[in-house]
LOTORLO-954140 format. One line per 4 residues: their letters; for each residue x, y, z of C-alpha. Coordinates in steps of 0.5 Angstrom, whole numbers. Layout:
residues N
A> X Y Z; ...
end
This chain:
residues 216
MRAD> -172 69 -77; -177 63 -77; -180 62 -71; -180 55 -71
RAQQ> -172 55 -72; -169 50 -67; -166 54 -61; -159 53 -61
PEHT> -155 51 -54; -152 57 -51; -144 57 -50; -141 60 -44
DQTD> -135 64 -47; -129 64 -42; -128 71 -43; -135 72 -40
QTPE> -132 69 -33; -130 72 -27; -122 72 -26; -124 68 -20
QTAS> -128 63 -25; -122 63 -30; -117 62 -25; -120 56 -22
TRPH> -121 52 -28; -114 53 -31; -109 48 -30; -103 50 -26
TGRR> -99 46 -32; -94 52 -32; -92 51 -25; -92 44 -25
RNEA> -87 44 -31; -83 49 -28; -82 45 -21; -81 39 -26
AHRA> -75 43 -30; -72 45 -23; -72 38 -20; -69 35 -27
ILDA> -63 41 -27; -62 39 -19; -62 32 -21; -57 32 -27
ALHL> -52 37 -24; -51 32 -18; -51 26 -23; -46 29 -27
LADS> -41 31 -21; -42 24 -19; -40 21 -26; -35 27 -28
DGTP> -28 24 -26; -25 30 -26; -28 33 -32; -31 40 -31
VTID> -39 40 -31; -42 45 -35; -48 49 -36; -49 46 -43
AIAR> -48 39 -40; -53 40 -34; -58 43 -39; -57 37 -44
TAGV> -58 32 -39; -64 35 -35; -67 36 -42; -68 43 -42
GKQT> -65 49 -45; -59 53 -42; -63 59 -41; -68 55 -37
VYRW> -62 54 -32; -60 61 -32; -67 63 -30; -65 60 -23
WPSK> -58 60 -23; -52 65 -25; -47 60 -26; -45 52 -26
GAVL> -43 53 -18; -49 55 -16; -53 50 -19; -48 45 -16
LDAL> -48 48 -9; -56 48 -9; -56 40 -12; -51 38 -6
TDRA> -55 42 -1; -62 40 -4; -60 33 -3; -57 34 4
DQDV> -63 37 6; -68 31 3; -63 26 6; -61 29 13
RGPD> -66 30 18; -65 36 23; -71 34 28; -73 38 34
TGTL> -76 33 38; -75 37 45; -69 32 47; -62 34 45
RTDL> -60 26 45; -65 24 40; -64 30 35; -57 29 35
HAFV> -57 21 34; -62 22 28; -57 28 25; -51 24 26
ATTF> -54 17 24; -57 20 17; -51 24 16; -47 18 16
DAAQ> -52 14 12; -54 19 6; -46 20 5; -46 13 3
RSTT> -51 12 -2; -48 12 -9; -49 18 -12; -48 23 -6
ASAL> -42 19 -4; -39 20 -11; -41 27 -12; -37 28 -5
RTLV> -31 25 -7; -31 28 -14; -32 35 -10; -26 34 -5
REAA> -21 31 -10; -22 37 -15; -23 42 -10; -15 41 -9
RDPH> -14 44 -16; -20 48 -18; -21 55 -14; -29 55 -16
LAEL> -30 48 -13; -26 49 -7; -30 55 -6; -37 51 -7
MQTF> -34 46 -2; -33 51 3; -40 54 2; -43 47 3
TATR> -40 45 9; -41 51 12; -49 50 11; -48 43 14
RTAL> -44 46 20; -50 51 21; -55 46 21; -52 42 27
RELL> -50 48 31; -57 50 31; -59 44 33; -54 44 39
SRGR> -56 51 41; -63 49 42; -61 44 47; -56 49 50
ERGE> -62 53 51; -66 48 54; -60 46 59; -58 40 56
LADD> -51 42 55; -47 46 59; -47 54 58; -40 54 57
ADLE> -40 48 52; -36 50 45; -41 48 40; -36 50 34
LIVD> -31 44 37; -37 39 38; -39 41 30; -31 40 29
QVYG> -32 33 32; -38 30 29; -35 32 22; -28 31 23
VFWY> -30 23 25; -35 24 19; -30 26 14; -24 22 16
RFLL> -28 15 16; -31 18 9; -25 19 6; -20 14 9
GHAP> -25 8 9; -21 5 15; -27 5 20; -35 4 19
LDPT> -40 10 19; -45 6 21; -51 7 26; -47 4 32
TAEH> -41 9 31; -47 15 30; -50 13 37; -43 12 41
LADS> -40 19 38; -47 23 40; -47 20 47; -40 21 48
LLTG> -40 28 46; -46 29 50; -43 26 56; -37 30 56
NAAD> -41 37 55; -47 36 59; -50 41 64; -48 40 71
end
């Protein structure tokens, strides 16, 4: 080999890197891609339910609308009912605040007001009305409806329970009845549309329930 031959620059082979170095330089594209696909599926399921007008929502339709393959959907959910339930629950968790400010009055006002507001947004409102209407003749959707409403009731019951533990509700306050009253007003007005679900109604309802169940 000629002594005056130009020295070639050294190249670092990724195989010579430590696992820690490799991990730090590899972009997390797989995770981001999975998160994007997961979100696309949930959004597609909710929009399809809202626009279905009684037409059954299928896994094929969800996958096609989300721009993914059916196997991608089945990777996370065993059935269309599971996808629809997650889509509804995910939207409710995003839209309805369940705060823990340390004051039941503030927490209950916020929960009821955001519940009323979120349900009147176009996609959510259409999806809920479709679910209620079709649940009367589709046992699978009826079960989905029961599971979804149970999760929302649990969220409210936990909020009320925290208040009772702090002494802001009477020890014998019937939390199940309070939950029924909140959602009774909500569903009655939501489905019949005879009166508004506005911030004023939310405030009056919350105040009435707290006054009637206050600790001595």
